[in-house]
C-alpha positions in Angstrom: -0.2 0.1 0.0 1.1 3.7 -0.8 1.3 5.6 2.6 2.7 8.9 3.9 5.8 6.9 5.2 6.7 4.8 2.1 6.8 8.6 0.4 8.6 10.4 3.1 11.2 7.5 2.9 11.6 8.2 -0.9 12.0 11.7 -0.4 15.2 11.2 1.8 16.0 8.6 -0.5 16.1 10.4 -3.6 16.8 13.9 -2.3 20.2 14.1 -3.4 19.6 13.2 -7.2 16.8 15.5 -8.1 16.3 19.4 -8.3 13.5 20.4 -5.5 11.3 22.4 -7.6 10.0 25.8 -7.1 6.1 26.5 -6.2 5.7 30.2 -7.8 2.7 32.0 -7.3 1.3 32.7 -11.0 -0.4 36.3 -10.9 -1.7 36.3 -14.4 -3.6 32.9 -13.5 -4.7 34.4 -10.2 -5.9 37.7 -11.1 -8.0 35.5 -14.5 -9.4 33.2 -11.9 -9.8 35.3 -8.7 -7.9 32.7 -6.7 -4.4 32.1 -5.4 -3.0 30.0 -8.2 0.4 28.3 -7.3 2.4 26.3 -10.6 4.6 23.4 -9.2 7.4 23.8 -11.6 8.5 19.8 -12.4 9.4 21.4 -16.0 12.4 22.9 -14.2 13.2 19.0 -12.7 16.1 17.3 -14.4 15.6 15.5 -17.4 12.7 18.1 -18.2 9.9 15.9 -16.0 8.8 14.7 -12.8 9.8 10.9 -13.9 13.2 11.3 -12.5 11.7 11.1 -9.1 9.9 7.6 -9.5 12.7 6.1 -11.8 15.4 7.2 -8.9 13.5 5.8 -5.9 13.1 2.5 -7.8 16.9 2.3 -8.9 18.0 3.5 -5.3 15.9 0.8 -3.9 17.7 -2.2 -5.2 20.2 -3.7 -2.2 22.4 -4.4 -5.3 22.3 -2.0 -8.4 21.8 -4.7 -11.5 23.9 -4.5 -14.5 21.0 -3.8 -17.0 17.5 -3.1 -16.7 14.7 -2.9 -19.2 12.1 -0.1 -19.1 9.0 1.3 -21.5 8.2 4.9 -22.1 6.5 7.3 -24.4 9.6 9.4 -23.6 9.9 11.0 -20.4 10.3 7.9 -17.9 13.1 6.2 -20.5 14.8 9.9 -20.4 15.0 9.5 -16.5 16.0 6.0 -16.5 18.3 6.8 -19.3 20.0 9.8 -17.2 19.9 7.9 -14.1 21.5 4.5 -15.4 24.4 6.7 -16.8 25.1 7.8 -13.5 24.7 4.4 -11.6 26.8 2.4 -14.2 23.6 0.4 -15.5 23.0 -0.5 -19.0 19.1 0.8 -19.9 16.9 -0.7 -23.1 14.1 1.5 -23.4 11.0 0.2 -25.0 9.4 3.0 -27.4 6.2 3.1 -29.7 7.4 4.2 -33.1 5.1 7.3 -32.5 7.2 8.4 -30.1 8.3 11.9 -29.7 11.5 12.5 -31.9 12.6 15.0 -29.4 12.1 12.8 -26.3 13.9 10.0 -28.4 16.7 11.8 -28.7 16.5 12.8 -24.9 16.7 8.9 -24.0 19.7 8.2 -26.8 21.6 11.5 -25.5 22.2 9.7 -21.9 23.4 6.4 -23.6 20.4 4.3 -23.2 19.8 1.7 -26.1 16.3 1.9 -27.9 14.0 -0.7 -28.9 11.0 0.4 -31.0 7.7 -1.4 -30.8 5.2 -1.5 -33.1 1.9 -0.1 -32.0 1.2 2.4 -29.0 2.5 3.0 -25.6 0.8 0.1 -23.9 2.0 -2.4 -26.6 5.6 -1.3 -25.7 4.8 -1.4 -22.1 3.9 -5.6 -22.3 6.7 -6.4 -25.0 9.4 -4.9 -22.5 7.8 -6.6 -19.7 8.0 -9.8 -21.6 11.4 -9.8 -22.8 12.6 -8.8 -19.0 10.9 -12.0 -17.9 12.6 -14.1 -20.3 16.1 -12.7 -20.1 15.6 -12.3 -15.9 16.3 -8.6 -16.2 14.6 -6.2 -13.6 11.7 -4.5 -15.4 11.1 -0.3 -14.4 7.4 0.1 -15.1 6.4 4.0 -15.7 3.6 3.7 -13.3 2.7 0.2 -12.4 5.0 -0.2 -9.2 4.6 1.2 -5.6 8.5 2.6 -5.7 7.4 4.8 -8.6 4.5 5.6 -7.4 6.1 6.8 -4.3 8.7 8.8 -5.8 6.0 10.8 -7.6 4.5 11.5 -4.3 7.5 13.3 -3.2 5.8 16.1 -4.9 3.5 16.5 -2.7 5.9 16.6 0.4 7.5 19.6 -1.3 4.5 21.3 -1.5 3.6 20.8 1.9 7.1 22.2 2.9 6.5 25.2 0.6 3.8 26.8 1.9 -0.2 26.3 3.4 -1.2 23.4 1.4 -3.7 24.4 -1.3 -7.4 23.7 -1.4 -7.4 21.8 -4.8 -4.6 20.3 -6.6 -5.0 19.7 -10.8 -2.7 16.9 -12.1 -3.0 15.5 -15.8 -3.4 11.6 -15.7 -1.9 8.9 -18.1 -1.5 5.8 -16.3 -1.7 7.4 -13.1 1.1 7.2 -11.2 1.8 11.0 -10.9 -1.5 11.6 -9.5 -1.4 8.3 -7.3 1.4 9.5 -5.3 0.8 13.0 -5.1 -2.4 12.6 -3.8 -1.6 9.6 -1.2 0.5 12.2 0.5 -1.5 15.5 0.3 -4.6 13.4 1.5 -2.7 11.7 4.3 -2.2 15.5 5.8 -5.4 17.2 4.5 -8.1 15.1 3.8 -10.3 17.1 2.2 -8.1 18.7 -0.1 -9.4 18.4 -3.9 -7.5 16.2 -6.3 -8.6 17.1 -9.9 -7.4 14.8 -12.6 -7.2 16.3 -15.9 -7.4 14.1 -19.2 -7.1 15.0 -23.0 -10.3 14.1 -25.1 -8.1 12.2 -27.4 -6.4 9.6 -24.6 -8.6 9.4 -21.7 -7.9 5.6 -20.7 -8.2 6.2 -17.0 -11.1 8.4 -17.6 -13.1 6.2 -19.3 -12.1 3.3 -16.7 -13.2 5.2 -13.8 -16.3 6.0 -15.9 -16.9 2.5 -16.5 -16.1 1.6 -12.6 -13.4 -0.9 -14.2 -10.2 -1.3 -16.4 -11.3 -0.8 -20.1 -9.7 -0.5 -23.4 -10.1 2.9 -25.1 -9.5 4.4 -28.5 -6.1 6.4 -28.6 -6.1 9.1 -31.0 -3.2 11.7 -31.5 -2.6 14.5 -28.7 -0.3 17.0 -27.5 -0.5 15.2 -24.5 2.1 12.4 -25.5 3.4 12.0 -22.2 0.0 10.7 -20.7 -0.9 9.0 -24.1 -1.5 5.2 -23.9 -4.1 2.5 -22.4 -3.7 1.0 -19.1 -1.9 -2.5 -18.2 -4.1 -4.9 -16.7 -4.4 -5.0 -12.7 -2.9 -1.5 -12.8 -2.5 -0.3 -9.0 -2.7 3.3 -9.9 -6.4 2.3 -10.9 -7.7 1.8 -7.2 -5.8 4.9 -6.1 -7.2 7.2 -8.9 -10.8 5.6 -7.9 -9.9 6.7 -4.3 -8.7 9.7 -4.6 -10.0 12.0 -7.7 -12.9 14.2 -6.8 -13.4 15.8 -10.2 -12.5 14.7 -14.0 -12.0 16.8 -16.8 -11.6 16.2 -20.5 -9.9 19.0 -22.2 -9.8 19.1 -26.0 -6.4 19.6 -28.3 -7.3 23.5 -28.9 -8.0 23.9 -24.9 -4.5 22.1 -24.2 -2.4 23.9 -27.1 -4.1 27.3 -25.6 -2.8 26.7 -22.4 0.7 25.6 -23.3 0.7 29.3 -25.0 -0.9 31.0 -22.4 2.1 30.1 -20.0 4.7 30.5 -22.3 3.3 34.1 -22.7 2.4 35.0 -19.5 5.0 33.3 -17.4 7.6 32.7 -20.0 7.9 28.9 -19.3 8.0 26.3 -21.9 5.5 23.5 -21.0 5.0 20.1 -22.6 1.2 19.0 -23.7 0.6 17.1 -20.3 1.4 19.9 -18.3 -1.1 22.1 -20.6 -3.7 19.4 -20.0 -3.4 20.4 -16.0 -3.6 24.0 -16.9 -6.3 24.1 -19.3 -8.5 21.8 -17.1 -8.4 24.6 -14.2 -9.2 27.1 -16.7 -12.0 25.1 -18.0 -13.8 25.3 -14.3 -11.7 28.4 -13.3 -15.2 30.4 -12.3 -15.3 27.6 -9.2 -12.0 28.5 -7.6 -12.7 32.3 -6.5 -11.1 33.0 -3.2 -9.2 29.3 -3.1 -5.8 28.3 -3.1 -5.2 26.0 -6.1 -1.9 24.0 -6.9 -1.2 23.0 -11.0 1.4 20.5 -11.6 3.5 21.5 -14.7 4.7 18.1 -15.0 7.3 18.9 -17.6 8.5 20.9 -20.6 10.1 18.0 -23.3 7.9 19.3 -26.2 8.8 19.5 -30.1 9.7 22.8 -31.0 7.6 22.5 -34.1 4.9 21.0 -32.2 5.2 24.3 -29.5 5.3 26.9 -32.7 2.9 25.0 -34.2 0.2 24.7 -31.2 
């Protein structure tokens, strides 16, 4: 079970390997909404996204560092694994879907990991990677379906709690659900009435559709700017019951809303964010009038966006 003790232990374990990212007040968003809006800037994190937290907690949990590991990723998890393995002297094989973002693929390769492309979407890459890891008896590091990964992502919640008065609501983009599960597990343990708002792109909302159906279901996947949250959910995902337990509000946003949110943060805050971070901002903007007079945190989960996608959005 994910709990605050596991998350605090993860925080102590990884503190020397990650950046402790700022929580900054967004004056433009605060003025727009009448709320006090704070941005948790994981776009400033090492390797450009929150994923290094969970990956680091998992790798440092081994009593003896393996010489090889296998992982699957749409980009950010793989980039984090590749970076960490370059530091820890471990060979990494990263399985990616063929439609992986070129900039994220290059980011993985920059740190020396071996790329293995898999036909199909991210779920197919995950399943193939896990199968090959079992056949070769090599540790497999899942992007979200792992308690150590979730606890690592939950360290964002620890930092939010250390950085001031806790918010009334937190907006978080959801893919496999590891980020939300970790943050919510910690923040709910110290402020049970905090509102956890899950945000999805309409074009890829597997966890949303599963929560609506009250069981894990397959969903239709369309192209989305939020490639970091794209893809299906593995069977028996431990994030599903956590998302079901913690999410109080669910929001779907379309591609134009995501693009508009990315532009707004670039123009008003002079920060580059990727599509998944844009999903969380767009989710807030969609129901902005409900938060007047309240304190809100939005998780800017990463910055790894292709320059051409940023310009065209």
